[in-house]
N, C-alpha and C positions, 0 to 999 in steps of 0.2 A: 088162560095168562102164561105168557113164558116159553109157550109148546115149543117155539122155534128154539129158543136157546136151550133148552132141555135136549132137543134131537141134536143139537150142536154139541153139547157137552158129551152126549153117548159118542159122537165122532171123534171129539177128542180123547176121551176115554180109550176108545177102540187104537188109536195113534198111540197113546201112551203105553199101552200094553203092550203094543208089537215091540215097541223099543225095549221096557223093559225085561221083558221076557227073554228077549235076545240075548240079554245080560246075566239073567237069573242063573245061579248054581254054575257059570263059567268062571272065568279067569279074568279078572279086571282091576284098577287101581284104585286103592280106598285113601283118599287123602284128606288131611284136616284143614277145616277154614280157621278162619281168624279166632272165632268164638268157641275153638276145639271140637264142634261138631263133624262127623263125618260127611264127607261127598265123594260121588263117583260119578263117572262118565255118564252112566245111565241117568242119573238125576238130571245133570246139565243137557244133555240131548234132548230129554222128555220136556223139559222147561223151554228149550230153543224151539221145540216143533209146535208145542199147544200157542206160545205166543206168534208164530208166523200162521197159524191157522185163524187164530183170534184177528189177527190184523188183514188177512185176506177176507174173512167175513162180517167182522164188526169192525171196521177202521178207526170209528170214532170211540170205541170203548178203550178205557185203560187197562192195563194189565200189574198186579203187582204178586210177585213168586219169592220162593226163598231163595234160588239160586243168583236171579238177576236183577233183584231192586222193584222198588215200588214205583207206582205210577201215581196220576192225580187224576180224579173226574168224576161227574155223576154216577156214571156205570162203571163198574170195576169187578174184572175177572181177576179171582184170588186163586193161587196155584202153588200148590205141593205138589211137586213132580214124583217125589217117592218121601210118603211117611211113611218110618220106621227103616232107614236105611241103614242102621244098626243091624236091624234082622235080615234085610236085603243082603249085607254084606256077609253075614253070618251062615245065608242058606235056610233061614227061617221063614217060612212064607206068609208070615202076617204084617204084610207091608200094602200100600193104597197110593193111588193118586188121587189125590184131593183137590175139588175142582168146587167154588161157588161164585155165584155172581151176588154183587152188591150194586142196590141201587139208591141212591142218597143217603149211604152210608149203612144202610140194612142189608142181609143177607136175604135174597129172594129164591136162590137155586141153589142146591148144595147135591153134589155127587160123591160118593167114594169108591173107586174102582179098585178091587183088590183083586187081579187076574190069576196069583200063584192060589188061591183058595177058590177060584169061580163064584166069587161073589160082587155083586155090584148094588151098590144103596142109591136112593135117588129121591128128591123131593122137589119140591116148589112151593112155595108158600101160599097157603089157603088150598091146595091139591092134595094133599096126604104124603105119605113117604111109603116107598116100595124097596124090597129085596129080592134082586132076581125076578122082579113082575109082582112078587108076593105083598101083601099089605103089611107095614110095620104097625105093631102097637106096643105100647109100654105096658108094664105088667101094672097090679094094683096091690103088689105086696107090702105091707108094712116094715119097719126095719127089724123087729125080730126074725123074720122069715127071710130078710131080703139076703143076696147075692151079690156082695161088694167086691169091685174090681179096682187097681190101681197100676200105674205105671211101674213103679220101683220103690221097695222098701228104703233105698238109699235117700229118696225125696223125703223119709218122714224121719226115721230114726236120727235120734242126735240134733234134731231140729225142735225149734218151737212149739209145733205141732205133734210131737212124739204121743204124748200119752193121750190126746184127742183120736189118733189115728189107734191106737192101741184099744181106746175103748171103743172105738167101731168094729173094729174086728172081734173083741169081745161078744157086742151086742147083737151082729149079724149071725144069719145062719151058717153062711159059710164065706170065704173071700180066696181069690186069686190076683195074682199079679200079670196081668195081659197085657195092659199098655197100649200107646199110640192108637190110632183111629178104631181101632176093634174093638176095645173095653167100652167106647161109646156107643159103639153099632150095637153091641149087645145088650145095651140098655136100653136103645131103640127098640129093639125087635122082642124085647121081654124077656131075654134069657137072664142078663143082670139086671140091678135094680140102682145101683149108683156107682159112679167112676170119678175118680177125684185127681187132679194134676195141680200141685201148687203153681206152675207158671208156663204157659203156652202162648206161641206165636199167632198171629190172625189166620196164616195159611193153616196151623193146625185144627181150628176151632171154626173157621167161617163157614164152612159145607156141615160139618158136623150139628153145628147149633139148628139149621132149617131141618135136617132130618129128623133128630132125635125131638124137637119140637112138633114137628108135623106128625110124628108117631103119639103125640099126646105125653111125652116128657117136658122135663124142664132143663134149661142148661143156665145157668148164671155164674158169677164170682163166689169164691166161698163167703163174702158178704152177702149175696142175695141181689148183684148188683150187675145189671147189662156188661157181658165181657169187653175186654179191650186189647190191644196187641200189648202182650206180655203178661197180660192178668190170669190171676187162679180160674180153672174152670170143674166145676160141679156140675156133672151129667146125672139124672135121676129120673126114674118113674114118676116124678110127680108128687108122690104118697108120701114118699120120707123126705121129700126135698125143705120144707122147712125144720124139720129135726136136724136134718145134718148142717144146714146154714147155722144154726142155733149153735152147734158145737164147734165147725170148723171156725166161725168167727169168734168165739169166744164170748157170745153173749151170756 
């Protein structure tokens, strides 16, 4: 199921990689959007190209993207042209084009293409998850043996969950601030065990949710609920999920 769409997602990712890699490590303008997040010409060109390709192949499908706005429909492609724009602008190779297909509000396909890392993650609901063609499988480690990753300490220090964050740092085996899509993919491939972000837009997590869940992990809000646009995101191997929810939700 969704074999045609998955093959098409690879075509979209290939085209996005051509455009983004033509800019990466070169000279380009970085502008601030009204929400103060950065945007580059690469972001804009990648999303435009993806939208044009979707309109040509699946004209009845809607598109929601970070740079060019939201559509509406039962079949919705969700696009983050460059997840990790700050990394992209700084010459750090941890960035990716994120693609998801939602049908009636549920993500059924996810892809994260990271050409500067040489990595591509894919999943179709019910069909498992793969990383460069290899099967993805989340770990089975418990909290005391867990590797915790997070986006930025600024998200936690000085905020209402500072003590919870520090407690998780103390109670896990190790931690690193990898951030963006990559932290979630590390959970999916069993390298890390939990990744936490206080707020993500739908284009940041729609593809990730399919990939991690098909790898045997779990993706919810900090309260253990289904994610929504702008909600918190907790990605785990599944084993540590309930304990992480208990702490993060203050239960």
